[in-house]
C-alpha positions as CSV (number, residue, x, y, z in Angstrom):
1,M,57.8,-39.0,-9.6
2,R,60.6,-39.1,-6.9
3,P,63.8,-40.6,-8.3
4,D,64.4,-42.7,-5.2
5,L,61.0,-44.2,-4.9
6,A,58.1,-44.0,-7.3
7,N,54.7,-45.6,-7.9
8,L,53.3,-46.5,-11.3
9,F,49.8,-45.3,-10.2
10,A,51.0,-41.9,-8.9
11,E,49.9,-38.6,-10.5
12,L,47.3,-40.2,-12.8
13,P,45.1,-37.6,-14.5
14,S,41.5,-37.3,-13.3
15,T,40.2,-36.1,-16.7
16,P,41.0,-37.0,-20.3
17,Q,44.2,-35.3,-21.6
18,P,44.9,-34.1,-25.1
19,E,48.0,-36.4,-25.4
20,E,49.3,-39.5,-23.9
21,I,51.7,-39.0,-20.9
22,F,55.1,-40.7,-21.3
23,C,57.4,-41.1,-18.2
24,E,60.8,-42.6,-18.7
25,L,61.5,-44.8,-15.7
26,L,64.9,-46.2,-16.7
27,A,67.2,-45.9,-19.7
28,R,70.4,-47.7,-20.5
29,P,72.1,-48.5,-23.8
30,G,69.7,-50.7,-25.7
31,L,67.0,-50.5,-23.0
32,K,64.2,-48.1,-22.1
33,I,61.5,-48.7,-19.6
34,E,58.6,-46.3,-19.5
35,R,55.1,-45.7,-18.1
36,I,52.5,-44.6,-20.6
37,V,49.2,-43.2,-19.5
38,S,46.4,-43.0,-22.1
39,T,43.1,-41.3,-21.6
40,G,41.1,-42.4,-24.6
41,Q,43.8,-41.9,-27.2
42,A,44.3,-44.1,-30.3
43,S,46.8,-44.1,-33.1
44,P,45.8,-41.7,-35.9
45,P,43.9,-43.3,-38.8
46,G,46.2,-45.1,-41.1
47,F,49.2,-44.7,-38.8
48,W,51.2,-47.8,-37.9
49,Y,54.2,-48.2,-35.6
50,E,57.0,-50.2,-37.1
51,Q,59.8,-49.9,-34.6
52,P,63.3,-51.1,-35.3
53,G,63.6,-52.6,-31.8
54,G,61.4,-54.9,-29.8
55,E,58.8,-54.0,-27.2
56,W,57.4,-55.8,-24.3
57,V,54.2,-54.2,-22.9
58,A,52.0,-54.9,-19.9
59,L,48.6,-53.3,-19.3
60,L,48.4,-52.4,-15.6
61,Q,45.1,-50.5,-15.5
62,G,42.2,-49.7,-17.9
63,E,41.6,-51.4,-21.2
64,A,43.1,-51.1,-24.7
65,G,42.8,-52.5,-28.1
66,L,45.9,-53.3,-30.2
67,E,45.7,-53.9,-33.9
68,F,48.4,-55.8,-35.9
69,A,48.9,-55.5,-39.6
70,G,47.5,-58.5,-41.5
71,K,45.3,-59.6,-38.6
72,A,41.6,-58.9,-38.7
73,E,41.0,-59.1,-35.0
74,I,41.8,-56.3,-32.6
75,R,43.6,-57.7,-29.4
76,R,41.8,-56.5,-26.3
77,L,44.1,-56.0,-23.4
78,L,42.8,-56.0,-19.8
79,P,44.8,-55.4,-16.5
80,G,47.5,-57.9,-16.1
81,D,47.7,-58.8,-19.9
82,F,51.2,-58.5,-21.5
83,L,52.6,-59.2,-24.8
84,H,55.8,-59.0,-26.9
85,I,55.9,-57.0,-30.1
86,P,58.9,-58.1,-32.2
87,A,61.0,-55.5,-34.0
88,L,59.4,-54.2,-37.2
89,E,56.0,-55.7,-36.5
90,R,53.4,-53.2,-37.7
91,H,50.9,-52.4,-35.0
92,R,48.7,-49.6,-33.8
93,V,46.6,-48.6,-30.8
94,A,42.9,-49.0,-31.8
95,W,41.5,-47.5,-28.6
96,T,42.2,-47.0,-24.9
97,S,39.9,-46.4,-21.9
98,A,39.7,-42.9,-20.4
99,D,38.0,-43.9,-17.1
100,P,40.0,-45.3,-15.6
101,P,43.0,-44.1,-17.4
102,T,44.9,-46.8,-19.2
103,V,48.3,-47.4,-17.6
104,W,51.0,-49.2,-19.6
105,L,54.4,-50.5,-18.7
106,A,56.6,-50.6,-21.8
107,I,60.0,-52.1,-22.1
108,H,61.8,-51.1,-25.4
109,Y,65.0,-52.9,-26.3
110,G,67.4,-53.0,-29.2
111,E,67.6,-50.5,-32.0
112,T,64.9,-48.1,-30.6
113,C,67.0,-47.3,-27.6
114,P,70.0,-45.0,-28.3
115,P,72.4,-44.6,-25.4
116,P,71.2,-42.1,-22.8
């Protein structure tokens, strides 16, 4: 992506990738904004994120399922959906769509963001 002008939908993979693609868009002390592109990835079985800082995430393209500890239902996210994940809330990615690729915009704040 060009540093002076970029597009969140630029350079998306046309085929599934072995790993998610992370692109840091902006980092400041206590703040990180990134684009995440998933092509069918999910959290490993039994793995839970439990981040020391908060995260606000928006799904821009594709679909995804998020699972939260203690909740039986998987939250299905569609384009335009967003949610706040408070610090230390255990969660995992249950699934993501590969076609089209799932494009996330994630804003991390607080303890998870060391100074750049």
